[in-house]
N, C-alpha and C positions, 0 to 999 in steps of 0.2 A: 504494500500500500504506500510505502514511502516513495518508491519510484514513480508510482502513478501520480502522486501529488506534485512531484517536481515536473513531470512531463506536462501535466495540465497547466501548471503555473507558467511554464515557458510558452506553451501554445497560446494561453490567454494573453500574455504580454505581447507576443507577436501579432495576434489579432488586434490588440489595442493600438499598437503602433500603425498597423495597416489602416485601421479606421481613422486614426488621427491625421494621417497624411492624405487620406482620401482614396487610397488604392483599393479598398474593399467596400463593396456596395451591396452586401447581402441584406435584404430586408429594408433597404433605404429607398424612399420615394423620390428623393432629390439628389442630384449629383453633388460631389464635393465632400469635404471632410465632415465627419459626424462625431463631434467631440463627446456627446453624451454616450454614444456607443463605446467610444474609447475609454471613457471613465468607468463605464460598467464592466468592461472586460479587464481593465486594470484592477478594479476592486475584486473581481473573481480571482485574479492571479494572486493578489495579496491574501485572500482567504485560503487559497491552496497552499501558500507558504506557511500560514498559521496552522493549517491542517498538518503539514509536514513537521512543524515544530512539535505539535502534540504527539505525533507518531514517534518521534525520537526521544520524547521525555521518558524518564524512568517510570516503571509501573507504580501505581498507587499502593500505599501500605495496606489499605483495607481489602485489597483483592487477593492477597496471598493465601 
């Protein structure tokens, strides 16, 4: 699961950059950059990095 979180984070950051520069137009009705979409995908990438951090944390004491 750790590898999946890193792969998704990288993919979401790439998609965010593509939306920011206007190269990606999936689901967009107007041409040009879509900054709201870029912010959304950047947020998803950050959430994936947080998920990675929780995966790499030591196990809880109560679950032993």
